[in-house]
ZASE-467882 format. One record per residue: residue in three letters; y, z, x of N, C-alpha, C in turn. Coordinates in nm, 2 decimals, always signed. Layout:
{r 'ala'; {Y; Z; X}; {Y; Z; X}; {Y; Z; X}}
...
! end
This chain:
{r 'unk'; {-16.44; -1.47; +4.35}; {-16.53; -1.55; +4.24}; {-16.39; -1.58; +4.08}}
{r 'unk'; {-16.33; -1.53; +4.12}; {-16.17; -1.51; +3.97}; {-16.10; -1.70; +4.09}}
{r 'unk'; {-16.12; -1.66; +4.17}; {-16.02; -1.77; +4.27}; {-16.05; -1.85; +4.27}}
{r 'unk'; {-16.22; -1.93; +4.27}; {-16.32; -2.02; +4.25}; {-16.34; -2.09; +4.11}}
{r 'unk'; {-16.29; -2.02; +4.02}; {-16.30; -2.06; +3.85}; {-16.14; -2.10; +3.84}}
{r 'unk'; {-16.05; -2.07; +3.89}; {-15.88; -2.11; +3.84}; {-15.90; -2.21; +3.92}}
{r 'unk'; {-15.95; -2.25; +4.06}; {-15.96; -2.33; +4.07}; {-16.02; -2.50; +4.11}}
{r 'unk'; {-16.12; -2.47; +4.01}; {-16.24; -2.56; +3.92}; {-16.09; -2.63; +3.81}}
{r 'unk'; {-16.08; -2.53; +3.67}; {-15.99; -2.50; +3.61}; {-15.85; -2.63; +3.69}}
{r 'unk'; {-15.81; -2.58; +3.77}; {-15.71; -2.65; +3.80}; {-15.75; -2.79; +3.86}}
{r 'unk'; {-15.84; -2.78; +3.94}; {-15.88; -2.96; +3.94}; {-15.95; -3.02; +3.92}}
{r 'unk'; {-16.02; -2.96; +3.78}; {-16.09; -3.04; +3.65}; {-15.85; -3.13; +3.55}}
{r 'unk'; {-15.81; -3.07; +3.63}; {-15.68; -3.08; +3.49}; {-15.64; -3.22; +3.51}}
{r 'unk'; {-15.65; -3.24; +3.69}; {-15.56; -3.30; +3.87}; {-15.69; -3.42; +3.83}}
{r 'unk'; {-15.78; -3.35; +3.79}; {-15.84; -3.50; +3.74}; {-15.78; -3.58; +3.59}}
{r 'unk'; {-15.82; -3.48; +3.56}; {-15.82; -3.61; +3.39}; {-15.68; -3.61; +3.34}}
{r 'unk'; {-15.53; -3.59; +3.41}; {-15.41; -3.61; +3.38}; {-15.36; -3.74; +3.39}}
{r 'unk'; {-15.30; -3.80; +3.31}; {-15.20; -3.93; +3.24}; {-15.25; -4.04; +3.42}}
{r 'unk'; {-15.17; -3.89; +3.52}; {-15.07; -3.98; +3.63}; {-15.23; -3.99; +3.74}}
{r 'unk'; {-15.33; -3.96; +3.74}; {-15.42; -3.94; +3.84}; {-15.51; -4.09; +3.84}}
{r 'unk'; {-15.54; -4.10; +3.98}; {-15.62; -4.24; +3.97}; {-15.69; -4.29; +3.86}}
{r 'unk'; {-15.81; -4.22; +3.87}; {-15.86; -4.26; +3.76}; {-15.82; -4.30; +3.69}}
{r 'unk'; {-15.69; -4.31; +3.63}; {-15.69; -4.32; +3.48}; {-15.55; -4.48; +3.48}}
{r 'unk'; {-15.52; -4.45; +3.57}; {-15.39; -4.54; +3.66}; {-15.46; -4.71; +3.64}}
{r 'unk'; {-15.56; -4.69; +3.69}; {-15.55; -4.88; +3.61}; {-15.58; -4.92; +3.47}}
{r 'unk'; {-15.62; -4.81; +3.40}; {-15.63; -4.81; +3.22}; {-15.53; -4.81; +3.23}}
{r 'unk'; {-15.39; -4.78; +3.26}; {-15.33; -4.77; +3.18}; {-15.22; -4.84; +3.21}}
{r 'unk'; {-15.24; -4.99; +3.26}; {-15.17; -5.10; +3.32}; {-15.23; -5.21; +3.18}}
{r 'unk'; {-15.31; -5.21; +3.14}; {-15.39; -5.23; +3.05}; {-15.31; -5.30; +2.92}}
{r 'unk'; {-15.27; -5.36; +2.87}; {-15.23; -5.40; +2.76}; {-15.27; -5.37; +2.62}}
{r 'unk'; {-15.21; -5.24; +2.56}; {-15.29; -5.21; +2.39}; {-15.34; -5.30; +2.32}}
{r 'unk'; {-15.52; -5.24; +2.25}; {-15.58; -5.34; +2.17}; {-15.55; -5.36; +2.07}}
{r 'unk'; {-15.52; -5.43; +2.01}; {-15.51; -5.42; +1.82}; {-15.56; -5.39; +1.79}}
{r 'unk'; {-15.50; -5.37; +1.66}; {-15.64; -5.26; +1.52}; {-15.77; -5.34; +1.48}}
{r 'unk'; {-15.87; -5.18; +1.50}; {-15.99; -5.25; +1.49}; {-16.04; -5.27; +1.36}}
{r 'unk'; {-15.97; -5.22; +1.24}; {-15.91; -5.23; +1.10}; {-15.84; -5.41; +1.07}}
{r 'unk'; {-15.92; -5.49; +1.03}; {-15.92; -5.66; +1.00}; {-15.80; -5.54; +0.83}}
{r 'unk'; {-15.68; -5.66; +0.83}; {-15.67; -5.63; +0.73}; {-15.73; -5.71; +0.59}}
{r 'unk'; {-15.74; -5.66; +0.52}; {-15.78; -5.72; +0.36}; {-15.69; -5.72; +0.28}}
{r 'unk'; {-15.73; -5.89; +0.22}; {-15.67; -5.97; +0.08}; {-15.69; -5.81; +0.01}}
{r 'unk'; {-15.63; -5.90; -0.06}; {-15.57; -5.80; -0.21}; {-15.67; -5.89; -0.26}}
{r 'unk'; {-15.80; -5.81; -0.41}; {-15.90; -5.84; -0.51}; {-15.82; -5.82; -0.66}}
{r 'unk'; {-15.88; -5.94; -0.71}; {-15.82; -5.91; -0.87}; {-16.01; -5.96; -0.96}}
{r 'unk'; {-16.03; -5.88; -1.05}; {-16.13; -5.84; -1.10}; {-16.08; -5.77; -1.21}}
{r 'unk'; {-16.28; -5.71; -1.21}; {-16.30; -5.58; -1.37}; {-16.28; -5.49; -1.33}}
{r 'unk'; {-16.20; -5.37; -1.37}; {-16.25; -5.26; -1.36}; {-16.30; -5.18; -1.50}}
{r 'unk'; {-16.39; -5.05; -1.48}; {-16.39; -4.94; -1.55}; {-16.40; -4.81; -1.47}}
{r 'unk'; {-16.40; -4.71; -1.58}; {-16.41; -4.60; -1.56}; {-16.53; -4.52; -1.57}}
{r 'unk'; {-16.52; -4.35; -1.53}; {-16.64; -4.32; -1.50}; {-16.61; -4.15; -1.54}}
{r 'unk'; {-16.64; -4.10; -1.58}; {-16.60; -3.95; -1.67}; {-16.70; -3.83; -1.60}}
{r 'unk'; {-16.68; -3.79; -1.71}; {-16.79; -3.65; -1.72}; {-16.92; -3.64; -1.70}}
{r 'unk'; {-16.94; -3.75; -1.76}; {-17.12; -3.75; -1.77}; {-17.17; -3.74; -1.59}}
{r 'unk'; {-17.09; -3.80; -1.53}; {-17.05; -3.75; -1.40}; {-17.03; -3.63; -1.32}}
{r 'unk'; {-16.96; -3.55; -1.45}; {-16.89; -3.44; -1.36}; {-16.98; -3.32; -1.29}}
{r 'unk'; {-16.96; -3.30; -1.12}; {-17.04; -3.22; -1.06}; {-17.14; -3.25; -0.97}}
{r 'unk'; {-17.14; -3.44; -1.00}; {-17.25; -3.49; -0.86}; {-17.21; -3.50; -0.77}}
{r 'unk'; {-17.29; -3.53; -0.65}; {-17.21; -3.58; -0.57}; {-17.20; -3.73; -0.57}}
{r 'unk'; {-17.06; -3.77; -0.48}; {-17.07; -3.89; -0.46}; {-17.16; -3.93; -0.38}}
{r 'unk'; {-17.09; -4.09; -0.29}; {-17.17; -4.11; -0.23}; {-17.14; -4.08; -0.06}}
{r 'unk'; {-16.96; -4.02; -0.05}; {-16.89; -3.94; +0.07}; {-16.98; -3.84; +0.09}}
{r 'unk'; {-17.07; -3.77; -0.01}; {-17.07; -3.64; +0.01}; {-16.97; -3.53; -0.02}}
{r 'unk'; {-16.87; -3.65; -0.11}; {-16.75; -3.51; -0.18}; {-16.85; -3.47; -0.36}}
{r 'unk'; {-16.75; -3.37; -0.44}; {-16.80; -3.37; -0.62}; {-16.72; -3.44; -0.67}}
{r 'unk'; {-16.80; -3.55; -0.75}; {-16.69; -3.60; -0.85}; {-16.62; -3.51; -0.90}}
{r 'unk'; {-16.47; -3.53; -0.94}; {-16.45; -3.47; -1.04}; {-16.31; -3.58; -1.16}}
{r 'unk'; {-16.35; -3.56; -1.21}; {-16.32; -3.68; -1.39}; {-16.17; -3.63; -1.37}}
{r 'unk'; {-16.10; -3.55; -1.30}; {-15.95; -3.57; -1.33}; {-15.89; -3.59; -1.19}}
{r 'unk'; {-15.99; -3.61; -1.09}; {-15.97; -3.64; -0.98}; {-15.90; -3.76; -0.99}}
{r 'unk'; {-15.81; -3.85; -0.86}; {-15.71; -3.97; -0.86}; {-15.87; -4.07; -0.76}}
{r 'unk'; {-15.91; -4.09; -0.78}; {-16.07; -4.16; -0.66}; {-16.06; -4.22; -0.78}}
{r 'unk'; {-16.25; -4.29; -0.65}; {-16.27; -4.48; -0.72}; {-16.38; -4.47; -0.65}}
{r 'unk'; {-16.46; -4.52; -0.72}; {-16.61; -4.65; -0.70}; {-16.56; -4.72; -0.59}}
{r 'unk'; {-16.57; -4.79; -0.47}; {-16.57; -4.94; -0.43}; {-16.75; -4.97; -0.32}}
{r 'unk'; {-16.78; -5.09; -0.38}; {-16.92; -5.13; -0.28}; {-16.88; -5.13; -0.18}}
{r 'unk'; {-16.74; -5.18; -0.11}; {-16.80; -5.21; +0.04}; {-16.65; -5.12; +0.12}}
{r 'unk'; {-16.57; -5.07; +0.02}; {-16.42; -5.04; +0.12}; {-16.52; -4.91; +0.19}}
{r 'unk'; {-16.43; -4.88; +0.28}; {-16.48; -4.75; +0.40}; {-16.43; -4.65; +0.30}}
{r 'unk'; {-16.46; -4.50; +0.27}; {-16.44; -4.39; +0.26}; {-16.32; -4.35; +0.28}}
{r 'unk'; {-16.28; -4.32; +0.17}; {-16.09; -4.25; +0.26}; {-15.98; -4.40; +0.27}}
{r 'unk'; {-16.04; -4.44; +0.20}; {-15.91; -4.60; +0.14}; {-15.86; -4.56; +0.06}}
{r 'unk'; {-15.68; -4.60; +0.07}; {-15.61; -4.58; -0.04}; {-15.64; -4.71; -0.10}}
{r 'unk'; {-15.61; -4.74; -0.19}; {-15.63; -4.86; -0.30}; {-15.46; -4.80; -0.35}}
{r 'unk'; {-15.40; -4.93; -0.36}; {-15.29; -4.96; -0.54}; {-15.39; -5.02; -0.63}}
{r 'unk'; {-15.42; -5.01; -0.76}; {-15.44; -5.00; -0.84}; {-15.39; -5.03; -0.91}}
{r 'unk'; {-15.36; -5.23; -0.93}; {-15.22; -5.23; -1.11}; {-15.35; -5.29; -1.26}}
{r 'unk'; {-15.28; -5.24; -1.27}; {-15.37; -5.25; -1.40}; {-15.30; -5.44; -1.56}}
{r 'unk'; {-15.38; -5.57; -1.53}; {-15.33; -5.69; -1.48}; {-15.29; -5.69; -1.64}}
{r 'unk'; {-15.31; -5.61; -1.78}; {-15.25; -5.60; -1.91}; {-15.11; -5.52; -1.91}}
{r 'unk'; {-15.11; -5.40; -1.86}; {-14.97; -5.36; -1.84}; {-14.90; -5.32; -1.80}}
{r 'unk'; {-14.94; -5.37; -1.59}; {-14.88; -5.33; -1.53}; {-14.86; -5.19; -1.46}}
{r 'unk'; {-14.93; -5.12; -1.51}; {-14.91; -4.95; -1.46}; {-15.02; -4.97; -1.33}}
{r 'unk'; {-14.94; -4.94; -1.26}; {-15.05; -4.89; -1.13}; {-15.06; -4.73; -1.10}}
{r 'unk'; {-15.13; -4.71; -1.00}; {-15.21; -4.59; -0.95}; {-15.22; -4.61; -0.80}}
{r 'unk'; {-15.20; -4.47; -0.73}; {-15.29; -4.51; -0.60}; {-15.43; -4.39; -0.60}}
{r 'unk'; {-15.53; -4.47; -0.56}; {-15.62; -4.39; -0.53}; {-15.69; -4.36; -0.42}}
{r 'unk'; {-15.80; -4.32; -0.42}; {-15.87; -4.26; -0.23}; {-16.01; -4.28; -0.34}}
{r 'unk'; {-16.07; -4.42; -0.23}; {-16.20; -4.42; -0.24}; {-16.35; -4.34; -0.17}}
{r 'unk'; {-16.39; -4.29; -0.26}; {-16.57; -4.19; -0.23}; {-16.67; -4.17; -0.30}}
{r 'unk'; {-16.67; -4.31; -0.39}; {-16.77; -4.33; -0.39}; {-16.83; -4.50; -0.35}}
{r 'unk'; {-16.94; -4.46; -0.34}; {-16.99; -4.66; -0.42}; {-17.01; -4.73; -0.58}}
{r 'unk'; {-17.06; -4.81; -0.59}; {-17.04; -4.91; -0.71}; {-16.88; -4.96; -0.75}}
{r 'unk'; {-16.87; -5.04; -0.87}; {-16.96; -5.04; -1.04}; {-17.11; -5.10; -0.92}}
{r 'unk'; {-17.17; -5.10; -1.05}; {-17.34; -5.12; -0.99}; {-17.40; -5.21; -1.09}}
{r 'unk'; {-17.24; -5.31; -1.24}; {-17.24; -5.31; -1.32}; {-17.16; -5.48; -1.37}}
{r 'unk'; {-17.25; -5.56; -1.38}; {-17.22; -5.72; -1.35}; {-17.16; -5.70; -1.22}}
{r 'unk'; {-17.01; -5.84; -1.27}; {-16.94; -5.87; -1.16}; {-16.82; -5.79; -1.13}}
{r 'unk'; {-16.83; -5.64; -1.18}; {-16.69; -5.55; -1.17}; {-16.67; -5.51; -1.05}}
{r 'unk'; {-16.53; -5.47; -0.99}; {-16.48; -5.40; -0.84}; {-16.45; -5.38; -0.86}}
{r 'unk'; {-16.47; -5.29; -0.89}; {-16.38; -5.12; -0.94}; {-16.45; -5.00; -1.02}}
{r 'unk'; {-16.48; -4.86; -0.97}; {-16.45; -4.75; -1.07}; {-16.37; -4.71; -1.06}}
{r 'unk'; {-16.26; -4.63; -1.13}; {-16.21; -4.50; -1.13}; {-16.26; -4.40; -1.23}}
{r 'unk'; {-16.17; -4.27; -1.14}; {-16.20; -4.18; -1.20}; {-16.14; -4.18; -1.40}}
{r 'unk'; {-16.16; -4.09; -1.49}; {-16.12; -4.14; -1.57}; {-16.01; -4.04; -1.60}}
{r 'unk'; {-15.94; -3.93; -1.55}; {-15.78; -3.94; -1.49}; {-15.73; -4.10; -1.44}}
{r 'unk'; {-15.75; -4.15; -1.35}; {-15.73; -4.28; -1.34}; {-15.73; -4.39; -1.44}}
{r 'unk'; {-15.80; -4.40; -1.53}; {-15.83; -4.55; -1.65}; {-15.71; -4.46; -1.68}}
{r 'unk'; {-15.68; -4.31; -1.78}; {-15.63; -4.25; -1.82}; {-15.48; -4.29; -1.82}}
{r 'unk'; {-15.39; -4.28; -1.67}; {-15.35; -4.32; -1.62}; {-15.23; -4.49; -1.64}}
{r 'unk'; {-15.38; -4.54; -1.62}; {-15.33; -4.72; -1.57}; {-15.36; -4.79; -1.77}}
{r 'unk'; {-15.43; -4.74; -1.87}; {-15.42; -4.70; -2.03}; {-15.53; -4.78; -2.02}}
{r 'unk'; {-15.66; -4.83; -1.93}; {-15.76; -4.84; -1.99}; {-15.91; -4.74; -2.02}}
{r 'unk'; {-15.89; -4.64; -2.12}; {-15.94; -4.54; -2.15}; {-16.04; -4.58; -2.25}}
{r 'unk'; {-16.04; -4.61; -2.35}; {-16.00; -4.68; -2.49}; {-16.13; -4.73; -2.55}}
{r 'unk'; {-16.05; -4.89; -2.44}; {-16.13; -5.05; -2.37}; {-16.24; -4.98; -2.27}}
{r 'unk'; {-16.21; -4.87; -2.22}; {-16.36; -5.00; -2.07}; {-16.33; -5.02; -1.97}}
{r 'unk'; {-16.28; -5.09; -2.02}; {-16.23; -5.19; -1.85}; {-16.12; -5.27; -1.89}}
{r 'unk'; {-16.08; -5.33; -1.78}; {-15.97; -5.42; -1.75}; {-15.96; -5.48; -1.66}}
{r 'unk'; {-15.85; -5.58; -1.68}; {-15.88; -5.73; -1.51}; {-15.82; -5.59; -1.46}}
{r 'unk'; {-15.74; -5.59; -1.33}; {-15.71; -5.48; -1.22}; {-15.73; -5.61; -1.06}}
{r 'unk'; {-15.57; -5.53; -1.04}; {-15.59; -5.58; -0.85}; {-15.57; -5.49; -0.81}}
{r 'unk'; {-15.70; -5.52; -0.70}; {-15.65; -5.34; -0.59}; {-15.62; -5.39; -0.45}}
{r 'unk'; {-15.49; -5.38; -0.44}; {-15.45; -5.34; -0.24}; {-15.56; -5.26; -0.16}}
{r 'unk'; {-15.54; -5.25; -0.02}; {-15.55; -5.17; +0.03}; {-15.40; -5.06; +0.11}}
{r 'unk'; {-15.31; -5.02; +0.10}; {-15.21; -4.94; +0.15}; {-15.27; -4.88; +0.26}}
{r 'unk'; {-15.41; -4.85; +0.28}; {-15.41; -4.74; +0.35}; {-15.52; -4.72; +0.40}}
{r 'unk'; {-15.59; -4.74; +0.53}; {-15.70; -4.71; +0.59}; {-15.78; -4.54; +0.62}}
{r 'unk'; {-15.88; -4.55; +0.63}; {-15.89; -4.44; +0.67}; {-15.88; -4.33; +0.83}}
! end
């Protein structure tokens, strides 16, 4: 019985090896281009959300932490890393998209309280920003 199990395991490994006949035709194909299209930078208004949302679940299921470096964007995939630049003072920060929004007016992005503090717009509540995708999930 043991020899039968070992024989089946070896046969399976041979069948799945990269040099097997079943895979040789696939390996001769050129690599496919990246399925994730390049996203052009966006310019718009940012706002921030803070303590009133602390502990709530974000759209990706994560628990919101207003001290975290995260953001909400209406369309970018969860896990996308973006560089957000405050166009008033040129401060910038890298944030991870983990939520959907903003849902007020024509705002482009909602950032965490900690991100707004580092970008220098906690007091004003909103600021013009440039959002650039730096890494896809």
